[in-house]
C-alpha positions in Angstrom: 0.3 0.3 -0.1 1.5 3.3 -1.1 1.4 6.2 1.5 0.9 9.3 0.4 2.1 11.9 1.7 1.9 16.5 1.5 4.7 17.5 -0.4 6.7 20.1 2.0 6.6 24.1 0.4 10.0 24.7 -2.0 10.6 27.1 0.1 11.3 24.0 2.9 14.4 22.8 1.7 18.3 24.1 1.5 18.1 26.9 3.7 20.7 28.1 6.7 19.4 30.3 9.9 21.6 31.9 11.7 25.2 33.1 12.4 26.4 31.2 10.2 30.6 30.5 10.8 32.7 28.2 7.7 30.7 27.0 4.8 27.7 24.6 5.4 26.8 23.0 1.9 22.7 21.7 1.5 21.9 18.5 -0.2 18.0 18.2 -0.6 18.0 14.2 -1.8 20.4 12.4 -4.2 19.1 13.1 -7.3 20.8 16.7 -6.6 20.0 19.9 -4.9 22.8 20.9 -3.5 22.8 24.3 -2.1 26.3 25.7 -1.0 26.0 28.2 2.4 28.8 31.0 2.2 29.1 33.1 5.8 27.5 36.8 5.1 30.1 39.8 4.6 30.5 41.3 8.4 32.2 44.8 8.5 35.8 45.0 7.8 38.1 45.3 10.8 38.6 48.8 11.9 42.7 49.0 13.2 42.7 51.1 15.8 45.3 51.7 18.9 44.0 51.9 22.8 47.7 52.0 23.8 48.5 55.6 25.3 51.1 57.9 23.9 54.9 57.1 25.3 55.9 60.4 27.3 59.4 61.7 25.7 60.3 64.2 28.7 58.9 64.7 32.0 56.3 66.6 32.6 57.4 69.8 34.2 54.6 72.2 36.0 51.6 69.9 36.7 51.6 69.0 40.5 48.9 70.4 41.8 47.0 69.6 38.4 48.3 65.5 38.3 47.2 65.0 42.2 43.4 66.2 42.2 43.3 64.2 39.5 44.7 61.4 40.8 43.4 61.3 43.9 39.7 62.0 42.4 40.4 58.1 39.8 41.6 56.7 43.1 38.7 58.3 45.6 36.7 57.1 42.6 34.3 60.0 40.8 30.6 59.2 39.5 31.4 62.1 37.2 33.4 62.1 33.8 36.7 65.2 34.5 37.7 66.4 31.4 40.4 69.0 31.3 40.3 72.1 28.5 42.8 74.5 27.2 44.4 76.1 23.7 45.4 73.3 21.3 49.3 73.1 22.5 49.1 73.8 25.5 49.7 69.9 26.7 45.7 68.4 27.9 47.2 65.4 26.4 50.6 65.0 28.0 48.2 65.6 31.2 46.2 62.7 29.8 49.5 60.6 29.3 51.0 61.6 33.2 48.4 60.0 34.5 47.7 57.0 32.4 51.8 56.1 33.4 49.9 56.3 36.9 46.9 54.3 36.4 49.3 51.7 34.5 51.2 51.7 37.2 49.2 51.0 40.0 47.7 47.9 37.9 44.7 49.6 36.2 44.0 49.5 32.5 44.1 52.1 30.5 42.5 52.7 27.7 43.8 55.2 25.3 41.0 56.6 22.8 41.0 58.7 19.8 37.5 61.3 19.1 37.4 60.9 15.9 37.7 57.1 15.6 35.6 56.6 18.8 33.0 54.6 17.7 35.5 51.3 17.0 37.8 52.2 19.7 35.1 51.6 22.1 33.5 48.8 20.2 37.4 47.2 20.5 37.3 47.9 24.2 34.5 45.5 25.0 36.2 42.9 22.7 39.1 43.4 25.0 37.0 43.0 28.2 36.1 39.5 26.1 32.8 40.2 24.6 31.8 38.4 21.6 33.6 39.8 18.5 31.0 38.8 16.5 27.6 40.8 18.1 30.0 43.9 16.4 28.3 43.0 13.9 24.8 42.8 14.9 25.2 46.5 16.5 27.1 47.9 13.4 23.3 49.3 12.7 22.1 50.1 16.0 24.9 52.8 18.1 22.8 53.0 20.6 22.5 49.5 21.6 26.6 49.4 20.7 27.0 52.2 23.2 24.8 50.3 25.9 26.6 46.5 24.8 30.0 48.6 25.0 29.3 50.6 28.7 28.4 46.5 30.1 31.3 45.1 29.7 32.8 48.4 31.1 31.6 48.0 34.0 31.6 44.0 34.5 35.5 44.3 33.7 37.6 42.4 36.8 39.7 45.0 36.9 39.9 49.3 37.1 40.4 50.9 34.8 41.1 54.0 32.7 39.4 55.6 30.1 40.9 58.2 27.6 38.9 59.9 25.4 41.5 62.8 23.9 41.3 65.3 21.6 36.7 65.8 21.5 36.7 68.9 20.3 33.8 68.2 18.2 31.0 67.4 21.1 28.8 65.3 17.7 32.1 62.2 18.1 31.8 61.3 21.4 27.7 62.2 21.5 26.1 62.4 18.2 22.1 62.7 19.6 23.3 64.2 23.7 25.5 66.8 25.1 28.1 65.3 26.0 27.5 66.1 29.9 24.4 63.9 29.4 25.8 61.1 30.0 24.0 58.9 27.2 26.7 58.6 24.8 29.9 57.3 24.2 31.0 59.5 27.6 29.7 58.2 30.8 31.0 57.1 34.2 31.0 54.1 35.9 32.0 53.0 39.7 34.8 50.3 37.4 36.5 52.8 36.5 37.7 57.0 35.2 36.7 59.1 32.7 39.0 61.4 31.3 38.2 63.7 28.6 40.0 66.3 26.7 39.3 69.4 24.6 40.0 72.4 23.7 36.0 73.0 24.3 35.7 75.1 27.6 32.3 75.4 27.2 30.8 74.3 31.2 26.7 74.1 29.7 28.1 71.1 27.0 30.1 69.2 29.6 28.6 69.8 33.0 28.5 67.9 35.5 31.3 66.7 34.9 34.4 68.2 36.6 36.5 70.4 34.0 39.7 71.5 34.4 41.9 73.9 32.3 45.6 73.2 31.7 47.2 76.8 31.7 51.1 77.3 29.6 53.7 76.9 31.3 55.5 79.6 33.5 59.2 80.0 35.3 60.9 77.8 36.4 58.8 75.1 35.0 58.6 76.6 31.6 62.5 76.8 31.4 63.3 73.2 32.5 61.2 71.4 30.1 62.3 73.7 26.7 66.2 73.1 28.7 65.3 68.5 28.9 63.5 69.0 25.3 66.8 70.3 23.7 68.9 68.1 25.5 70.7 70.2 27.4 71.0 70.0 31.4 72.0 73.6 31.8 70.9 75.3 28.7 72.5 79.2 28.3 69.4 81.7 28.1 66.4 79.1 29.0 64.6 82.1 30.7 64.7 84.5 28.2 63.3 82.1 24.7 61.0 80.4 27.3 59.7 83.3 27.8 59.0 84.6 25.2 57.4 81.7 23.8 54.7 82.2 25.5 55.4 79.1 28.1 53.8 77.2 25.0 54.3 73.3 26.2 54.5 72.7 22.3 56.8 75.8 21.5 58.9 74.9 23.4 58.9 71.3 22.3 59.8 72.4 19.2 62.5 75.0 19.9 64.2 71.9 21.5 63.9 70.1 18.6 65.7 72.9 16.9 67.9 73.5 19.3 69.3 69.8 19.9 68.6 69.3 16.0 70.4 72.5 14.2 73.4 72.8 17.1 76.5 74.2 14.6 73.2 77.1 13.4 72.0 77.3 17.1 74.7 76.9 19.9 72.6 78.6 22.7 68.8 79.7 23.2 69.2 83.1 22.3 70.8 82.8 19.4 67.2 80.7 18.5 65.8 83.7 20.0 67.2 86.6 17.7 66.1 84.5 15.0 63.3 84.3 15.5 62.4 87.6 17.2 60.8 89.2 14.5 58.6 85.7 13.5 58.1 83.7 15.8 57.0 81.1 13.5 59.1 80.4 11.5 59.7 77.9 14.2 57.8 75.4 12.5 59.8 75.2 9.1 63.0 74.7 12.0 61.6 72.1 13.5 59.5 70.5 10.7 61.2 66.1 9.8 64.3 65.4 8.0 62.2 63.8 5.6 60.0 64.4 3.9 56.5 63.4 4.0 53.1 64.3 5.5 53.0 65.9 9.1 50.6 66.0 11.4 49.5 69.7 12.0 48.9 69.1 15.9 52.8 68.7 16.0 52.8 72.2 14.3 52.7 75.3 15.9 50.5 77.3 13.8 48.7 74.4 12.2 47.8 73.8 16.3 45.8 77.0 15.9 44.3 76.3 12.2 42.8 73.5 13.3 41.0 75.5 15.8 40.0 78.6 13.5 38.4 75.4 11.2 36.6 74.1 14.1 35.5 77.2 15.0 34.3 78.6 11.6 32.2 74.7 11.7 30.0 76.5 13.7 30.5 80.0 13.5 32.3 81.9 10.3 31.9 85.2 11.4 34.3 84.6 14.4 37.2 83.7 11.8 37.8 87.2 11.6 37.0 88.4 14.8 40.2 86.4 15.9 42.2 87.7 13.7 41.2 91.3 13.6 42.0 90.8 17.8 45.3 89.3 16.6 45.6 92.7 15.0 44.8 94.9 18.0 45.5 92.3 20.7 49.2 92.3 20.5 52.0 91.5 22.4 49.4 90.2 25.1 47.7 93.3 25.8 44.1 93.3 26.6 41.4 94.8 24.1 39.0 96.7 25.1 34.9 95.3 23.8 34.1 98.7 22.7 37.7 98.8 20.4 36.8 94.9 18.8 35.6 95.9 15.7 32.1 94.3 14.8 32.4 92.8 11.3 28.8 93.5 10.3 27.6 91.8 13.0 24.3 92.4 14.7 24.6 92.5 18.3 24.1 88.3 19.2 26.4 87.4 16.8 28.8 89.5 18.0 28.4 87.8 21.2 28.2 84.0 19.9 31.0 84.8 18.3 33.1 85.9 21.2 31.7 83.0 23.1 32.7 80.5 20.7 36.7 82.0 21.0 36.3 82.0 24.4 35.0 78.3 24.9 37.2 77.0 22.5 40.5 78.1 24.5 41.6 81.0 21.6 40.5 83.7 24.1 40.1 84.8 27.3 37.9 87.6 29.2 38.9 90.1 31.6 37.3 92.5 33.4 37.3 95.4 36.1 35.1 97.5 37.4 35.2 99.9 34.4 35.2 97.5 32.1 35.9 94.2 30.0 38.3 93.9 27.5 39.7 90.0 25.5 42.0 88.8 25.5 44.5 85.9 23.2 47.7 85.3 24.6 50.8 86.1 23.2 51.7 83.8 21.1 47.9 82.5 19.9 48.0 86.7 18.7 51.6 86.2 16.9 50.8 82.8 15.2 47.2 83.5 13.6 49.1 87.2 12.7 51.9 85.5 10.8 49.3 84.1 8.6 47.4 86.6 7.9 48.6 87.6 4.1 47.1 88.9 1.1 43.7 88.1 1.2 43.1 90.0 4.8 43.4 93.7 3.5 39.8 94.1 3.9 40.1 92.9 7.3 43.3 94.7 8.0 42.5 98.3 6.5 39.4 97.9 9.1 41.4 97.3 11.6 43.4 100.7 10.6 39.6 102.5 9.8 38.6 101.9 13.8 41.9 103.0 15.2 41.7 107.0 13.4 37.8 106.7 14.7 38.6 105.8 17.7 41.0 108.3 19.1 43.7 108.8 20.1 43.0 107.2 23.6 46.2 104.3 25.2 49.5 105.6 22.8 50.3 102.2 24.3 47.8 100.1 23.0 47.4 102.3 19.6 51.3 102.1 19.7 51.6 97.7 19.5 48.0 97.5 17.4 50.0 100.0 14.6 53.0 98.1 14.6 50.9 94.4 14.0 49.3 96.8 11.3 52.8 97.8 9.2 54.6 94.5 9.6 51.8 93.1 7.0 52.2 96.0 4.5 55.2 93.7 2.8 53.0 90.5 2.6 50.1 92.6 1.9 50.9 95.1 -1.3 47.2 95.4 -2.2 46.9 98.1 1.2 49.6 100.7 -0.5 51.7 102.9 -0.2 48.9 105.2 1.2 48.3 102.8 4.4 51.9 102.5 4.6 52.1 106.4 5.5 49.4 106.3 7.6 50.0 103.2 10.0 53.6 104.8 10.2 52.4 108.4 11.3 49.9 107.3 13.4 53.0 105.2 15.6 54.3 108.1 15.0 52.3 109.9 17.0 52.1 107.3 20.0 55.4 107.8 20.6 55.7 111.1 20.8 53.2 110.5 23.8 55.0 107.9 25.3 58.9 110.2 25.4 60.1 108.0 22.7 61.0 110.9 20.4 64.1 110.0 18.5 61.8 106.8 17.1 59.3 109.1 16.8 62.0 110.9 14.8 62.8 107.9 12.3 59.7 106.5 12.4 58.2 110.3 10.4 61.0 110.2 8.7 60.4 107.1 7.0 56.9 107.5 6.4 58.0 110.9 5.2 60.6 108.9 2.6 57.4 106.8 1.3 54.6 109.6 0.7 57.2 111.7 -1.1 58.2 109.0 -3.4 54.5 107.8 -4.0 52.2 110.9 -3.9 54.8 113.8 -3.8 56.2 116.6 -2.2 52.5 118.1 -2.0 50.2 115.7 -0.7 48.8 115.9 2.6 50.4 112.7 3.9 53.6 114.2 2.8 53.2 117.7 4.6 51.9 115.8 7.5 55.0 113.6 7.9 56.7 117.0 7.9 54.4 118.6 10.1 55.3 115.0 12.6 59.0 115.2 12.0 59.2 119.2 12.8 57.7 118.1 15.9 59.9 114.9 17.1 62.6 117.8 16.8 61.0 120.2 19.3 60.1 117.5 21.9 64.1 116.3 21.6 64.8 120.5 22.8 66.3 121.1 18.7 64.8 124.0 18.3 65.8 125.7 15.9 66.1 123.1 14.0 62.3 122.2 14.1 61.4 125.9 13.8 63.0 126.0 10.3 61.3 122.7 9.5 56.9 124.1 11.1 58.3 127.8 8.7 58.7 126.0 5.7 55.7 123.5 6.7 53.6 126.9 7.1 54.2 128.5 3.0 52.9 125.1 1.7 50.2 124.9 3.8 49.1 128.5 3.2 49.6 127.8 -0.4 48.0 123.7 -0.8 45.7 124.1 1.6 44.9 127.9 2.8 45.6 130.0 5.9 42.8 128.7 7.7 42.3 124.8 7.0 42.9 122.7 10.1 46.2 121.4 9.3 47.3 124.7 8.6 46.5 126.2 12.3 48.4 122.7 13.4 51.3 124.7 11.9 50.4 127.9 13.4 50.1 126.3 16.9 52.7 124.4 16.8 55.0 127.7 15.9 53.9 129.2 19.1 54.7 126.3 21.6 58.0 127.6 19.5 57.7 131.2 21.0 57.4 129.3 23.9 60.5 127.6 23.9 62.4 130.6 23.5 60.6 131.8 26.5 59.0 134.4 24.2 56.0 134.2 25.7 53.8 137.5 25.5 55.0 136.0 21.4 53.8 133.0 22.5 50.8 134.6 23.5 49.4 136.3 20.3 50.1 133.8 18.9 48.1 130.9 20.1 45.1 133.8 21.3 45.3 134.0 17.1 45.4 130.4 16.1 42.3 129.9 18.9 40.6 132.7 18.1 40.4 130.9 13.9 40.0 127.3 15.5 35.8 129.0 17.0 35.9 130.3 13.6 36.6 127.1 11.8 36.4 124.1 13.1 33.8 124.6 16.8 34.4 125.3 20.5 34.9 121.4 21.0 37.0 120.3 18.9 39.5 118.7 20.2 42.4 121.0 17.9 40.5 124.1 19.2 40.7 122.1 23.7 44.3 121.8 22.5 44.8 125.8 21.8 42.6 126.7 24.1 45.2 124.7 26.7 48.4 126.7 25.3 46.4 129.8 25.4 46.0 129.1 29.3 49.8 128.1 29.8 51.1 130.9 28.2 48.5 133.1 29.9 50.0 130.9 33.1 53.8 131.9 32.4 53.2 135.5 32.3 51.3 135.2 35.8 47.7 135.1 34.4 46.3 133.1 36.6 42.6 134.3 36.4 43.0 133.6 32.6 45.0 130.4 32.6 42.7 129.3 35.3 39.3 129.6 33.1 40.8 128.5 30.3 41.9 125.4 31.7 38.9 124.7 34.0 36.7 125.1 29.7 39.4 122.2 28.9 38.2 119.9 31.8 34.8 120.4 31.8 34.4 119.5 27.6 37.5 116.7 28.1 35.7 115.4 31.3 32.0 116.0 29.5 33.2 114.1 26.2 36.3 112.2 27.1 35.8 111.1 30.5 38.4 111.4 33.7 40.2 108.3 32.1 41.6 109.4 30.1 44.8 111.3 29.0 44.1 114.6 27.1 41.7 114.2 30.1 44.2 114.5 33.1 46.4 116.3 31.7 43.7 119.1 31.5 43.3 118.4 35.2 46.7 119.1 35.5 47.4 122.5 34.1 45.0 123.5 36.5 47.0 121.6 39.5 49.4 124.0 38.5 48.1 126.7 38.8 46.7 125.9 42.0 50.0 125.4 43.2 50.6 129.2 41.8 48.1 130.3 44.3 49.5 128.4 46.7 46.6 126.5 47.5 48.9 124.0 48.2 46.4 121.0 49.7 43.9 121.2 46.6 47.0 120.9 43.9 48.2 118.1 45.8 45.1 115.8 45.6 44.7 116.4 41.9 48.6 115.9 41.2 47.8 112.0 42.7 44.8 111.9 40.9 46.5 112.6 38.0 49.9 110.9 38.9 47.7 107.9 39.1 45.9 107.8 36.3 49.5 108.9 33.5 50.7 105.3 35.6 47.8 103.5 34.9 48.2 104.7 30.5 51.8 105.6 30.3 53.2 103.4 33.3 55.1 104.5 36.2 59.1 105.7 34.7 57.1 107.4 32.0 58.1 111.6 31.8 54.5 113.1 32.5 53.8 110.9 35.5 57.0 111.7 37.5 56.2 114.5 36.5 53.0 114.4 38.8 55.1 113.3 40.7 57.3 115.5 41.8 55.2 118.3 41.1 53.2 116.3 44.5 55.8 116.6 46.2 56.0 120.2 45.6 59.2 120.2 44.1 59.9 122.4 41.7 61.0 121.3 38.2 61.4 123.0 34.9 58.4 124.6 34.3 59.3 124.6 31.0 58.6 121.3 30.3 55.3 120.3 30.6 53.9 122.9 27.7 55.0 120.4 24.4 52.4 118.2 25.4 49.8 120.6 23.8 51.2 119.7 20.3 48.3 119.7 17.9 47.8 116.7 15.8 49.1 117.6 12.9 
């Protein structure tokens, strides 16, 4: 009897389910129907290293920071710790030192680069005995993969240290969340300690993680680090070079490499300092590898901050030109008052976001006093960013120059440094033109005059005159202005006859080209009146100043700064002729207007106040005179420095000693 049976569906035969390892051969029956099953494609293995970098030199100047991290690691922490600071300041070095400490105490160390965080974290799970085949199953489920890896970290039989290095893009450790929420790769565990290094110093981004800022090295630590990198225990000139490099660890390492490699050219630190003094960015080329090939930009001074600029620019493009403008204004580590910072066409909200982005990335610091808020660049960051400016940045450079001109002469040290920075770009950006070079040079000459650096001012004005004559001719306003400042520098050096000859020739040319009552012609007439005072011819000086003031009032108005300068000079001539009532009336008027327009912290206001103190001293109102001179002395010391001649003059007057009465009148010079 034949027993029939139900036929199986065709898909029931020669199939395989589940994971397959090796090759599976299936045959339906002896007549054929053979199927060969191969294993499914798996993801290619990503070759990542979890080993920390090895330190080549001692770690200096970080004892307190490392002690704090070691204590937190040994104690156990429920939150990650984040090292922040600008690129090149040594965050990775501190993390590597902690890794050495952890390994020496039996911890397993996992070192992860943030830009390869996913394959690295999966590899950590494999090292903790996870099944490698699970990786393929989780490749399309990143959230599940994250939980899977952290379950293995939580079950680790030994304590561990996990370092996530260079987490400069927050989407890398936490694609869908703020890193501090601990829902992405950056979490915490009772079995280990998590340390992150990042340029991003935004507390709101990392909270509740504990943030620790890594700054530059100082003093002996910086010098010792430089010496060790140079492999010279007692390196001559190390202190000066380390200071010039701002204590930036990357710069110290590069300089040490140069000294170790090029000992014939640079036998000591002083010789390298002399070579780099005008172009600190040149250290990259000197420290480059001897063999050709790609160079990690994080190991170059220019590259490390160019990377920061790119990171900032990805989210805040307008912050990039802002930093470049700040590098021009904030030279030599000088704070840039917020009111001086160019807006670069930004709204208030955009400007605030751009500033915040620079602060968060550690490129700019904030300095606050009762009077104002300022932005501060590390000198080496400023210098390196400035070294990267060129022809394409000419519009930005011109905008900074225009802004300085509009802001007026308020702080000669600040203005001199900024103008010197601008001048250094003239050769790299020919599109700026000869006019730019002359204007910047004349601005620097004026600043040097106000700072009492009269010989430097003469040299600067002479160079500007040479350029202006060659580019524009003898009658161009910039040429005439150069002659004016050159004569003024001679007058300040007591070369009265030379100055007078220069002014008289200039007066004839300005009257011919500009007219008798043009403000610049009046500037020259003002200076000729000062020459009369320098000769002790005070009645002649008084008459000349009266005529200039009359013309100023008619042509420029009562509150123009040039009018106030003429009023001040006339008052001083009256004082020298014992007409105290006239002098006091004029000085009070000048002080009242400057106080109202400029404020009591400005140098011109202080100068007017000083003249009021002279009147009080002549009237023998000594308590009032001492009060005024003390106020002026403190203000001048803050702006000009404690050893500036004008500061010393106020100090001498305050002590009621008599100083050459003919010195201060020259501070009333017109702008020319």
